[in-house]
N, C-alpha and C positions, 0 to 999 in steps of 0.2 A: 536224745540216745549218747547214749557210750559206745567206745571202739573199742572194738575187741583185742587181742592181743598180736595174729596177724595184722591190723592196719598200728600199731605202732612200727612192730620190728617191721614192717618193712618200709614205712616211710623215715627210723633210726637208718637204714641200712642206705636210702638215696638220702639223706642228707651227710651220710657222711661221706656218701662219692660224692653231690652237686654243692653241697657244703650252702651257703650263699648268696651263691649266683645270678645276675640276672638271666631273664630268658634272653636268646638274641634279637637283635629287631628282625621285623618283618616286610614284604610287600603289601601291598592291596589284594595279591590271590591269599597273602601266610603264609610265602615261601621264605626261608633264611639264604642265605649267599653261603655256597660252600666253593673247598676250593678243587681240583682237578684229584687231590687222594681221597675227598670226600667226609673232608674234617668239613666244620663248621670252622667257616671264613672270619668269623669273629672272636674264635679262642685262639686265633696263632697273629690278630693282629688287628689292633687296634683303631674307630672310624676316626676320621678326621674328621671338623669341623661338625659337630653336633649345634644342634640347635632344635631348639623345642623338641626335644626328646628324639630328630628324625635329619640323620642324613643321607647325603647319594652317594651307589656307588655301581658305575657304569650305567650313570644312566639314568638307574630306577632311584625310586626314594624307599630309602627303609626307617619303618618308626617300632620307633619301644612300644610296648600295650602298657599303659598305664593307666594309677586310680585315683584319687582322690582321697588321705588317710584324714581323719582328726580320731585327732589323738589330745583330749583336755584341754578341747578347743581352742585348737590349732592347727589348722590343715595346712596339709603339706602332700608334695606330690609323691610317689612312690611306685618306682617299674616294678609286673608281673618279675615274679621268683621263677626259677626253672622248676625249680622243684613244688610236684604237685602239694596239696596239702592232701592236710589226714581226711578232710571228710572227700576231696575226687580220690583216696585210696579206699577209701572204703566204699561206694560205688560204685568204684572198676569193681571191687572184689563179690559187691555182692553181685555182680550182672554177669562173672566169670562161672563158665560152667564149672569149675573144678570147686568152685566153694559152694556152690551149692547144694543144696542135701535136699533129698524125694522126699519126702516123708510119707507121698503113700505107698515109695515103693519098703521105704524103714518098715512098714506099721505089717504090709500084708506078707514079711516078709518074718518078724516079729511072731506075728495069728500062725505063723507055718509052723513055726518052731513050737512055740509052748499050748498054742488053742487058744489064746490069753483074750478072756473075753474085753482088755480095755481095748485091744482096734477094733474089736467090734460096736463098741460102744464112739472111738471115732469115726469109726464108718457111718457108724446113723449117725453121729453129728454135720460132716460133711457132706452127705445123703439126704436133709429132712425129707426132701421129695417122693422119698424111695425109687430113682429114676433108675440109679447106677445096681449090677447084677454084684453082691458080695462074691461070688469064684470069678467073675472076670473082675472086681477089682484086684483080688489077690492073690491071679495067675490057677489060680485050683480049678479041677478038674471035678466037673460036680455035676446038678441038675441038669 
């Protein structure tokens, strides 16, 4: 499945903002460290004594999310990037109400305006059991 132009545009915009930055380390509850000003602590400070992608800050252990990457037979450990993947952006936009199209409303509005047979055929395809009423489906006043 290909990506729509909105997915590409949003990915490029986020990539220009975040670049190849790693995701901040998280504690066992998935929280990151913030400063008193509300900024992410790792953006302003460099953690000391990082061992096995983990460090301790104020008595709490913070760990970077990692995954094993295999390229040309060579295994390596990579940290999670701050930038979401294109697939994650596509999934987010597909579930976002502002990006969804209501086909039933579009068809009913089109059929009200033109009396088009295609809308009636679409209604029959979506309603093979005949349980929906055409007038209720299109919002028309009728029988």
